[in-house]
N, C-alpha and C positions, 0 to 999 in steps of 0.2 A: 191666190196670187201673192207672191212675195213682195213686201214693201221695200222700197229702195232706201238705203242709208243716206244720210245727209251728203249732198254733193255727188251722188251717183247719177250716172246717165243711162237712160234706156238704150238698148242696142240700136244704133243708127240704121236708117234705111237709105240714107243719102248715098248717091253714087259718087259724090265728090268728097268722100272722106279718104284720108291717107293714113298709112300705118308706118310706124318705126318699130324697132325691136320690142319696146315696152309700151308704146303709146298709140292711141287712136287720135287723129287730128280731124275734126269735123267742123264745117262752117258754123259759126256762132248763130244761134237762133233765139227767138223771143223766149223759148222755153228755158234758156240759160240765164234769164234775168236774175233769179235769186243768187246764182253763183257769181255773176258779174257784180251784183250789189255787194256781196261779201268781199270778193277779191279787191275791188276798186276802193273799198273803205278800209283796207288794211293799212296800218301806219307806214310800212315800207313802201307800199304802192304810192301813197300820198307824198311821202318824202322824195322818192326817186323819180316818179312819173308825173305826179300832180293830182290835185283834187279835182275830180270830174263833177263834183256837186251832185252826186247820186245819193239822195237822202231817203229813198224808198225803193222797193222792188219796181214800182211803177215808173220811177225815174230811170231805172236800169232798162226796163222794157222800151221806153221812149228813146233812150240812148242807142240801143241796139237797132231799133227801127230807123232812126235818123242818121246814124253814123255807119254801122256795120253793113246792114242789108243793101243800102244804095250802092256801096262800093262793090259788093259782090255782083250786083246786077250790071253795073257799068264795066267792071274790069275782069270779073270772073274769079277774083281772089280777094282776100281780106283777112279778117280775124278768125282764127280757128281755136276751138276749145281743145285743150289737152286732157285726155282721159286715160287713166291707167287701164291697159288691156286686161290685166289680171283681176282687177276688182271693180272695174267700171267707175271708179271714183274720179271726179273732176278735180284737177290739180292746178290748172293754169290756163293761160292763153298765149298764142303766138300768131303773128301775122305779118303781112306786108301791107303797108298803108300809104295812101296818098295823103300828104300832109301839107297844109298851107305853109309856105316859106321854104319848102324843099323842092328842088327841080327833079330829084330822083326819088322814087318810092323808097320807104325805109322799112326795115325789119324791126319788129319789137316783140318782147316777151315779158311775161310776168307769171309768178308762181305763188301759191300759198306758201307761207314761211316754212311750214313743216316739210315741204318737198324740195327746198333749196339744198344745194350742195350734193345732189345725187346724180347730176348729169342730165336731168330731164329737159332743162331749158336748151342746152346745147343740142341734144338729140332732136328735139322738135324744131329748133331754129335751123339746124343743118338741113333737115328734110324740106322745110318750107323754102329756104334759100335755093336749094336744088330745083324744087318744083317751079319757083319763079323764073329761074334762068332757063330751064329746059322745057317746061310745059307752057309757060306764058311768054316766053321770048324776051324776058327782061335782059337788057345789056349790062345794066349796073344796078346795084342795090346799095342804099346808104343805111346808116344807123346813127342815132343820137343818144346821148346819155349825159347825166349830170357829172360834174368833175369829181364828186365824192363817191360815185358808184363804181368802185374798182372791180367788183364782180362782173358787172355788165361790160365794162371796158375789156376785161380779159376774155369774156365769152365772144364779144364782137370781133376781137383780134383773132381768136381761135377759128372763127368762121371765115377768116381771110380778108376781112375789111381792114383798111389802113386809116389811121388818123390823118385828117386833112387840115382841119382848122377849128376854131371855136366860132359858134354862130349863136344868134338870138332869133327865135321864132317870133312871128307877128303876135302882138298882144301878150307877150311874155317878157319879163325883165331878166330872167336867169340866162346866163351864158352857158351853152351846152357844147360838149365835144361832138364833132361831126366826123364820121368815118364813112369810107366808100370802098366798094370793090374796085380793083384796077383793071 
């Protein structure tokens, strides 16, 4: 049996995986904890999204069990792992999330640094946005980002979301830019 390289994903059996031209998007599972631990502790993730205090793979497992899995059970959608179809390598995450302080679910995405600037986040986010609107009946989707994350702002606008206002989420001091579909 061939061993998997770091961050590779076994072929999924899930019926609720979705494809794009270059990516496979599957619901995040506890098996993805080592990847989430790596991604969520990258300096750019902490700078632009925030420190989720994942200090071990076990913390990442707990985070997935407490945050990601309940939302899938409740709403049928949530955080999806981005995997390159060509190599099965895990490269990022994309999802639609219920977030405290937001009335409308928001779309979010994050990539390992080495995969940025290649259109993967847009490709995945466009598919997930379409899925949310067409398959899950969402009327609107929002997005939030920091004021200094111009890459995310550009991607959000490319997805068709428009800047509305600045907001502050509960238990957070940083003012964020808030975008919404029209």
